[in-house]
C-alpha positions in Angstrom: 89.9 48.7 -4.3 90.2 47.5 -7.9 92.3 44.4 -8.4 94.6 43.6 -11.3 93.8 40.7 -13.6 96.4 39.2 -15.9 94.3 37.0 -18.3 97.3 35.8 -20.3 98.7 34.3 -17.1 95.7 31.9 -16.9 97.0 28.4 -17.6 95.1 25.1 -18.1 96.6 21.7 -17.3 95.3 18.2 -17.6 95.2 15.9 -14.6 94.3 12.3 -14.1 91.5 11.6 -11.6 93.3 8.4 -10.3 96.9 8.6 -11.4 97.8 5.3 -9.6 94.9 3.2 -11.0 95.5 0.2 -13.2 92.3 0.9 -15.0 91.4 3.7 -17.4 90.7 6.9 -15.4 89.0 10.2 -16.2 91.1 13.1 -17.6 90.3 16.6 -16.2 91.1 20.1 -17.4 92.3 22.0 -14.4 92.8 25.8 -14.0 92.4 28.6 -11.6 89.7 31.2 -12.0 89.3 34.1 -9.6 91.7 32.3 -7.2 89.6 29.2 -7.2 90.6 25.8 -8.7 88.2 24.6 -11.4 88.1 21.0 -12.6 86.2 20.2 -15.8 85.7 16.7 -17.2 87.1 16.3 -20.7 84.8 13.3 -21.4 87.8 10.9 -22.2 89.7 8.3 -20.2 93.2 7.0 -20.4 95.4 4.4 -18.7 97.6 6.2 -16.2 100.8 4.5 -17.5 99.9 5.8 -21.0 99.9 9.5 -19.8 102.9 11.8 -20.3 102.5 14.2 -17.5 105.4 16.5 -18.6 104.2 16.8 -22.2 100.5 16.8 -21.2 99.5 14.2 -23.8 98.9 10.5 -24.3 101.7 8.2 -25.5 101.5 7.0 -29.1 104.0 4.2 -29.6 104.7 1.0 -31.6 105.1 -0.6 -28.2 101.4 -0.2 -27.5 98.6 -2.2 -29.1 96.7 -0.8 -32.1 93.6 -0.3 -30.0 95.6 1.6 -27.3 97.0 3.9 -29.9 93.6 4.6 -31.3 92.2 5.4 -27.8 95.2 7.6 -27.0 94.8 9.4 -30.4 91.2 10.3 -29.4 92.6 11.7 -26.1 95.2 13.8 -27.8 92.7 15.2 -30.3 90.4 16.1 -27.4 93.2 17.9 -25.6 94.1 19.9 -28.7 90.5 21.0 -29.2 90.1 22.0 -25.5 93.4 24.0 -25.6 91.9 25.9 -28.5 88.7 26.5 -26.7 90.7 27.7 -23.6 92.5 30.2 -25.8 89.2 31.4 -27.2 87.9 31.8 -23.6 90.9 34.0 -22.7 90.5 36.1 -25.8 86.8 36.6 -25.0 87.7 37.9 -21.5 90.2 40.3 -23.0 87.6 41.7 -25.3 84.8 41.8 -22.6 86.5 42.7 -19.3 83.1 43.7 -17.9 82.2 40.0 -17.9 85.2 38.8 -15.9 82.9 38.2 -12.9 81.2 35.5 -14.9 84.5 33.8 -15.8 83.5 30.4 -14.4 80.3 30.3 -16.4 82.0 31.5 -19.6 84.8 28.9 -19.2 82.2 26.1 -19.1 80.3 27.5 -22.1 83.5 27.5 -24.1 84.8 24.1 -23.0 81.4 22.4 -23.4 80.4 24.1 -26.7 80.4 20.8 -28.6 78.2 19.2 -26.1 75.8 22.1 -26.2 75.6 21.8 -30.0 74.6 18.2 -29.6 71.9 19.1 -27.1 70.5 21.7 -29.5 69.8 18.9 -32.0 67.8 16.9 -29.5 64.1 17.8 -28.8 63.7 19.9 -25.6 61.2 17.4 -24.2 63.7 14.5 -24.8 66.2 16.3 -22.5 63.5 17.0 -20.0 62.8 13.3 -19.8 66.5 12.6 -19.1 66.3 15.2 -16.3 63.3 13.3 -14.9 65.2 10.0 -14.8 68.1 11.7 -13.0 65.8 13.0 -10.3 66.0 11.4 -6.8 62.3 11.0 -6.2 59.8 8.1 -6.0 59.0 6.2 -9.2 55.4 7.3 -8.9 56.5 10.9 -9.0 58.6 10.2 -12.1 55.7 8.6 -13.7 53.6 11.7 -13.2 56.4 13.9 -14.6 56.7 11.7 -17.7 52.9 11.8 -18.2 52.9 15.6 -18.0 55.8 16.0 -20.5 54.1 13.6 -22.9 51.0 15.8 -22.8 53.1 18.9 -23.4 54.9 17.2 -26.2 51.6 16.4 -28.0 50.6 20.0 -27.6 53.8 21.2 -29.3 53.3 18.7 -32.2 49.6 19.4 -32.7 50.2 23.2 -32.8 53.4 22.9 -34.9 55.5 24.6 -32.3 59.2 23.6 -32.7 60.3 21.2 -29.9 63.3 23.4 -29.1 64.7 25.2 -26.1 64.0 28.5 -27.9 60.3 27.6 -27.8 60.3 27.3 -24.0 59.1 30.8 -23.6 56.2 32.9 -22.3 54.2 32.7 -25.6 54.3 28.9 -25.7 53.3 28.5 -22.0 50.4 31.0 -22.4 49.1 29.1 -25.4 49.4 25.8 -23.4 47.5 27.3 -20.5 44.6 28.2 -22.8 44.7 24.6 -24.2 44.5 23.1 -20.7 41.6 25.3 -19.8 39.8 24.4 -23.0 40.2 20.6 -22.3 39.3 21.0 -18.5 36.7 23.7 -18.4 35.3 22.7 -14.9 38.5 22.2 -13.0 41.5 23.5 -14.8 43.4 25.2 -11.9 44.8 22.0 -10.2 45.8 20.7 -13.7 47.5 23.9 -14.6 49.6 24.0 -11.5 50.4 20.3 -11.6 51.6 20.4 -15.3 53.0 23.9 -15.7 54.4 24.8 -12.3 54.9 21.4 -10.8 56.5 19.8 -13.9 57.5 22.1 -16.8 58.7 25.0 -14.7 60.4 22.6 -12.3 62.4 21.0 -15.2 63.2 24.3 -16.9 64.6 25.5 -13.6 67.0 22.6 -13.6 67.8 23.1 -17.3 68.6 26.8 -16.5 71.4 25.7 -14.1 73.0 23.2 -16.6 75.6 24.9 -18.8 75.3 22.0 -21.3 71.7 22.9 -22.1 71.1 26.0 -24.2 68.2 27.4 -22.1 68.2 30.6 -20.0 65.2 31.3 -17.8 66.0 35.0 -17.9 65.7 35.1 -21.7 62.4 33.1 -21.7 60.3 35.9 -20.2 58.6 33.2 -18.1 58.9 35.4 -15.0 56.0 37.3 -16.5 53.7 34.2 -16.7 50.5 34.5 -14.7 48.1 31.6 -14.0 44.5 32.3 -14.9 42.8 33.3 -11.6 40.3 30.9 -10.0 37.1 32.8 -9.5 35.8 30.3 -6.9 34.9 31.3 -3.4 38.1 30.3 -1.5 36.2 28.7 1.4 33.9 26.8 -0.9 36.8 25.7 -3.1 38.7 24.4 0.0 35.6 22.2 0.8 36.8 19.8 -1.9 39.8 19.0 0.2 37.8 16.8 2.5 38.9 15.3 5.8 37.1 12.7 7.9 35.9 13.2 11.5 36.5 10.8 14.3 32.8 9.6 14.0 33.2 8.9 10.3 36.5 7.0 10.9 34.7 4.8 13.5 31.8 4.3 11.2 34.1 3.3 8.3 36.2 0.9 10.5 33.2 -0.8 12.0 31.4 -1.3 8.6 31.0 -5.0 7.7 32.2 -5.4 4.1 30.2 -7.6 1.7 30.9 -9.1 -1.7 32.9 -12.0 -3.1 35.7 -13.5 -1.1 38.3 -11.6 -3.2 36.3 -8.3 -2.9 36.0 -8.6 0.9 39.8 -9.3 1.2 40.6 -6.4 -1.2 38.2 -3.8 0.3 39.1 -4.8 3.9 42.8 -4.2 3.3 42.2 -0.9 1.5 39.7 0.3 4.3 42.1 -0.8 7.1 45.2 0.7 5.6 43.3 4.0 4.8 42.2 4.2 8.5 45.7 3.5 9.6 47.0 6.2 7.3 44.5 8.6 8.9 46.0 7.7 12.4 49.7 8.0 11.4 49.5 10.8 8.8 52.0 9.3 6.3 52.0 9.1 2.5 50.9 5.9 0.8 54.4 5.2 -0.3 55.5 4.8 3.3 52.7 2.6 4.6 54.6 -0.7 4.0 57.2 0.4 6.5 54.8 -0.1 9.4 54.7 -3.8 8.6 58.0 -4.9 7.2 60.2 -3.8 10.2 61.5 -0.7 8.5 60.7 1.4 11.5 61.7 2.1 15.1 59.4 1.6 18.1 59.8 3.6 21.3 57.7 1.6 23.8 58.4 4.1 26.6 57.2 7.2 24.6 54.6 5.2 22.8 55.8 6.3 19.4 56.9 4.7 16.1 59.3 6.5 13.7 60.1 6.0 10.0 62.3 7.6 7.4 60.0 9.0 4.7 60.7 7.8 1.1 59.9 11.1 -0.6 61.8 13.6 1.6 64.2 11.3 3.6 62.9 13.1 6.7 62.3 11.2 10.0 58.6 11.2 11.1 57.9 10.3 14.8 54.3 9.3 15.2 52.2 8.7 18.4 51.0 5.1 18.2 47.3 5.0 19.0 45.6 1.7 20.2 43.7 1.4 16.9 46.8 1.9 14.9 48.6 -0.8 16.9 45.6 -3.1 16.3 45.8 -2.6 12.5 49.6 -2.9 12.4 49.4 -6.2 14.3 46.8 -7.5 11.9 49.1 -6.9 8.8 52.5 -7.3 10.4 55.0 -9.2 8.3 52.5 -9.4 5.4 52.9 -8.0 2.0 50.3 -5.4 1.1 48.5 -6.8 -1.9 46.2 -3.9 -2.8 47.1 -0.7 -0.9 50.0 0.3 -3.0 51.2 3.3 -5.1 48.9 2.5 -8.0 46.9 5.4 -6.7 44.2 5.5 -9.4 43.3 1.8 -8.7 43.4 2.3 -4.9 41.4 5.5 -5.0 38.7 3.9 -7.1 38.4 1.0 -4.7 38.5 3.3 -1.7 35.5 5.3 -3.1 33.6 2.0 -3.6 34.1 0.7 -0.1 33.4 4.2 1.4 30.1 4.2 -0.5 29.3 0.8 1.0 30.0 2.2 4.5 27.5 5.0 3.9 30.0 7.9 3.8 27.7 9.8 1.6 27.3 13.2 3.3 26.8 15.9 0.7 29.8 18.1 0.2 29.3 21.4 -1.6 32.3 23.1 -3.1 33.1 25.6 -5.8 35.4 25.1 -8.8 36.1 27.7 -11.4 33.2 29.7 -10.1 30.7 26.8 -10.4 29.1 25.3 -7.4 29.0 21.5 -7.2 27.7 19.0 -4.7 29.1 15.5 -4.4 28.7 12.7 -1.8 31.7 12.5 0.5 32.9 9.1 -0.8 33.4 10.5 -4.3 36.0 13.0 -3.0 38.1 10.5 -1.1 41.6 9.5 -2.2 44.6 8.2 -0.3 46.0 11.7 0.5 42.7 12.5 2.3 44.1 10.3 5.1 47.2 12.6 5.6 44.9 15.6 5.5 42.6 14.0 8.0 45.4 13.4 10.4 46.6 17.0 10.2 43.1 18.4 10.4 42.2 16.5 13.5 45.4 17.7 15.2 44.7 21.3 14.2 41.1 21.1 15.5 42.4 19.9 18.8 44.9 22.8 19.0 48.0 20.7 19.1 51.0 23.1 18.4 52.1 23.2 14.8 55.7 22.6 15.8 54.5 19.3 17.4 52.4 18.3 14.3 55.4 18.6 11.9 57.4 16.1 14.0 54.7 13.5 13.2 54.2 14.5 9.6 57.9 15.0 8.7 57.4 18.5 7.2 60.4 20.8 7.4 58.4 23.8 8.5 54.8 24.7 9.4 53.8 26.2 6.0 51.6 23.2 5.0 50.1 23.0 8.5 49.3 26.7 8.2 47.3 25.9 5.1 45.3 23.3 7.0 44.6 25.7 9.8 43.2 28.2 7.1 41.0 25.4 5.7 39.1 24.7 8.9 35.4 25.0 8.1 32.9 27.5 9.5 31.9 25.3 12.4 35.5 24.8 13.4 36.1 28.5 13.3 32.8 29.3 15.2 33.8 26.8 17.9 37.3 28.4 18.3 36.0 31.9 18.6 33.2 30.9 20.9 35.6 29.1 23.2 37.9 32.1 23.2 35.1 34.5 24.1 33.8 32.2 26.9 37.0 32.8 28.7 36.0 36.5 29.0 33.8 36.7 32.1 33.8 40.5 32.7 31.7 43.3 31.3 29.5 43.2 28.2 31.7 40.5 26.6 30.7 37.9 29.2 29.2 35.0 27.4 28.5 32.9 30.5 30.8 30.8 32.6 31.7 27.3 31.8 29.8 24.8 34.0 31.6 24.1 37.3 31.0 22.0 40.4 31.7 22.9 44.0 33.3 20.4 46.4 29.8 19.8 48.0 28.1 19.1 44.7 28.0 15.7 43.1 29.4 15.7 39.6 27.3 13.8 37.1 28.7 10.3 36.5 29.6 9.2 33.0 30.9 5.9 31.7 34.5 6.9 31.1 34.9 4.7 28.1 32.2 6.7 26.3 34.4 9.7 26.5 37.6 8.2 25.2 37.9 9.7 21.7 40.6 10.0 19.1 41.4 13.5 20.4 41.6 12.3 24.0 44.1 9.6 23.0 46.2 12.2 21.2 46.1 14.4 24.3 47.2 11.5 26.5 50.0 10.6 24.1 51.3 14.2 24.1 51.3 14.4 27.9 52.9 11.0 28.4 55.7 11.8 26.0 56.5 15.2 27.5 56.2 14.0 31.1 58.5 11.0 30.4 61.0 13.3 28.9 61.0 15.6 31.9 61.3 12.7 34.3 64.2 11.3 32.3 66.1 14.7 32.4 65.4 15.1 36.1 67.1 11.8 36.8 70.3 12.7 35.0 73.2 14.5 36.6 73.6 17.0 33.7 75.6 17.4 30.5 79.0 18.8 29.6 79.0 22.2 27.7 82.3 23.9 27.0 84.0 21.8 29.6 81.5 22.6 32.3 78.8 20.4 33.9 75.4 22.0 33.2 72.0 21.0 34.6 68.9 20.2 32.6 66.8 22.8 34.7 66.1 25.0 31.7 65.0 22.1 29.5 62.7 20.7 32.3 61.2 24.2 32.8 60.5 24.4 29.1 58.8 21.0 29.1 56.7 21.9 32.1 55.7 25.2 30.4 54.8 23.4 27.2 52.6 20.9 29.1 50.8 23.7 31.0 50.3 25.7 27.8 48.9 22.7 26.0 46.7 21.8 29.0 45.2 25.3 29.0 44.5 25.2 25.3 42.7 21.9 25.6 40.3 22.9 28.4 
């Protein structure tokens, strides 16, 4: 049913934010649009006892000081101007009734027109940098954003493209993509996505939502932008995203570092913290939390948890013996070298990894060109997080369990790691799956078994304790402890009724059985 709208009945008033304050308080324009109250900042302040509520204006009086009268005059001029803008807004709606659904947006455009004019006079990249500073992200991320906008700003200047919001369009970004490819012919795709998608499009998306910025994504035609396709073989391209194996981690940790006293201290810390990062799967910005007490230990479950700096998510990590050893070694000590100055840390990491002999050749493809590099040259701090996730994926630990440790909101990133498993990993998975088929032509042979009368070959059990084994143990201990804890409890109240934990216990047992079967 169509509803009636009486635009002339729309009224605007001015209210104080804190009417009882003894200090100057913000003045708001208040009105109702589509049965919703709207409060818009006027950008001026006033002492509450200088405000005439009935006349909707500030007092001007000989009883006030000269500076108070000056301030109040500014308030009254602002009120007069905003009243005019509000009348213009109502007139616009009368002339364009088909746009009444956009009343809220139109009101803001009219009320903030002066501010938008000022923003038009400022370079677009200047406003982008202001948006960066207002972001709630790590300083290292802001530094990367600033660097990318500086590069974009130089491109605009060198190509004599106006640094305006009007220039933030498909033609400009297409030209910038060509420039990036020209400057990075061997590996442009990561750079393209980092600068264009990760920074420029990110900031333009925020600008599009701000009514004080004269930019509309829908008018920019940027939805039609397409990244130049990477012609590389996908599997070979993924090879550059290296991860270390358990054997390589052991080799790296046992390596005796040589050099000057300062080099030994520096390389040892970087090596140790990188190994720890591989064992806990966290970002470099969160590593200090394992030593400064900014964490929670659960001795019973054998876990340690932290609140991640980047996402504010809680990560609950199984605490492996080697991880405990490294944490104890650096506990209550300030990290001197393994910090967020990633370029410096990454360079040192490559040097110490080369010392340790992590030089296996890695062949990958970039922009259709095959390249081979020693493993150590492809290492960086984020390799550790990728290593942690990859080892868990290879072991078949459920994705839903992995994200508890990594702090991811969903399994999308874990899915990517699963898809990056190399040919040997995939061959092992399919082989193990087919070995379970013991009937007909698909029989690949039974797994070796021993009868009760046969003697099973004896092995030194310590030789079989691997990183994967420890992860299995940690998983079982955590789930079993939880089941025992629930079994010992009477129950819980739900809708006023006492309910048992039978369903939860059954679910835990099922999860343990399922995981046990996948690990055999």
